[in-house]
N, C-alpha and C positions, 0 to 999 in steps of 0.2 A: 366442559373445559371453558374457561373464560375466553372471550373473543380476542384477547391479546396475549395469551400464555406463550405461544411460540415466538411472537414478536419480542416479548420481554426477555425470553431466553436468548434470542439472537442478539439483542441489544447488550446483554451482559457479556456474552461471548465476544462480541466485537470490542467492547470496552476492555476486556481482559487482553485481547490480542493487540490492541493499540497501546494501552497504558496501564492496565490493571494488574497484570501478572508481573511481579517484581523480578521474575527469572526469565520469562520468555516473551515479553511484550516488545513491540517496536521501540517504544520510548525507553524501556530498560536497556535495550541493546545499544541505544544511542547516548545513554547517560555519560556525561563528561567528555564527549567526543570533541576534538579540536579540528578546526578547518583543515590543517595540514594532513591529519589522519583521514579525514573524509575525502580529500582529493587524491590520496595515494591510490595508484593502480597496481593491483597484484600482478606478479609475473605469470605468464602463460595462461591467462584467463581465456576461456572459451564459453561464450554465451550468445546472446542476441547480437547480431552484427553491429547494432547501433550503441552497444554498451561495452565498456572496457573493464567493468567490475569494481569501480570505485564505490565507496559508500554513498557519496554524493549522488551518483547516478541511481543507485538502488533506492534511496529516499525519494528522489524525484519520481522514479517509476511507481513507487507505492502510492504517492499522492496523486500523480497523474492518472494512474490506472483506476483509482477510486472514481474520479470524475468521468473518465472515458467509459468505463463499464457501466456506471450509473446512467450516463446519457444514452447508452445503447439499450439498457434494460428498460428504462422508464422515460427517457427523454426523446429528443427529436432525431437522434442518431446523426448529428452533424458535427460533433466535437471531434477534432483530429489530433493526432500526436503533434503535428506541426503547430496547431493552435496552442497546445500545452507548452511546447518548447518556447514559443514566442513569449508567452506569459512568464514563464520561468526566467528567461533571460532578461526580460524587461524589469523584473523585480530583483535583478542582480546576478542570477545564475549561480548563486553561492549556497553554502550550507544553510544560512538563515532562510533563503527563499525556498529551498527544498523542504525544510522543516515546516515552514508555513503552509506550503502546498499539502504536505502530509496531514497536518492538523485540519486544514479546511476540508480535505477529502474525507477524513474520519467524521468530522461534524456533519458533512453532507449525507454520509451514509446513515448516521444516527438520526438525523432529521427526517430522512426518507422513511426509515423504520417507524418513526413516531407517527407518520401520516398513514400508515397501513393498518389493516386488520388481518388476523390470522388467515381468514378465508381467501384473501387476495394473494397470499403467498403461493397458491397453486397455479396462478396465471403464468403462462409461458410467453417467451419471446425468442426470436431467432438469435442465435449466438453471433457475435461480431465476425467470427471466422467463417460463418455460413455452413457449419457442419451439423446443424441440428437445432434443437430448441432446448431451453433451460427454464426451469420454474424460477420464480422470484425467490423462493426459499433457497433453492440451490445457488442462486446468484449471491445471496447474502452469506451463505455458508462458504462459498468460494472466496469471498472477500475476507472473511475471518481467517481462513487458511492462508490466504495471500499475505496477510500481515504477519502471522506466525512464521511462515516460510522465510520471508525476507528478514525478519528479526534474527533468525538463525544464520542466515547468509551474512548479515552484518556482523554478528558475533564471530563468525569464522574469519572474515576479512580483518576484523580487529585483532584476532589472535595472530594472524600472519603479520600484521603491522607490528605488534608487540614483539614477536620473535625477530623481526628484522631490526627493530630498535636495539634489542639485546645483543644481537650479533655485531652491531655497529659500535658498541661500547667497548 
């Protein structure tokens, strides 16, 4: 097997999760979104205490988590969510800033994959929550799943928004 067969497979899957799949990618889920729609908070949302369920928050989370998890897996483990919030708000704290963060996070993941060889994917690191270890291969698979998961979440919130708009008419 070539020294980068798994890496190339992960790169293709990540690309599909971020923008390549016209049905299920993050960018497909965001196609045509307007700021008002991105800011809308669905009723009765129950999730992380720091999120209210808006698409804006979800996109910020996807981009921010790419950097946070990458720093933890291969970096200095110093990046905090507070750092990411400061950056996000300094760049406007709006949909454009969230989309840029998501794009940069995706690019950082792809560039990191470019720097690795298949045999390095077996390397482990302690998970951020301190509950065990994860291989680098599992890390990249998790990030691919993370993009698909939140693309679906965004589509669901957009359907709620559309239903709300129809009821208002």
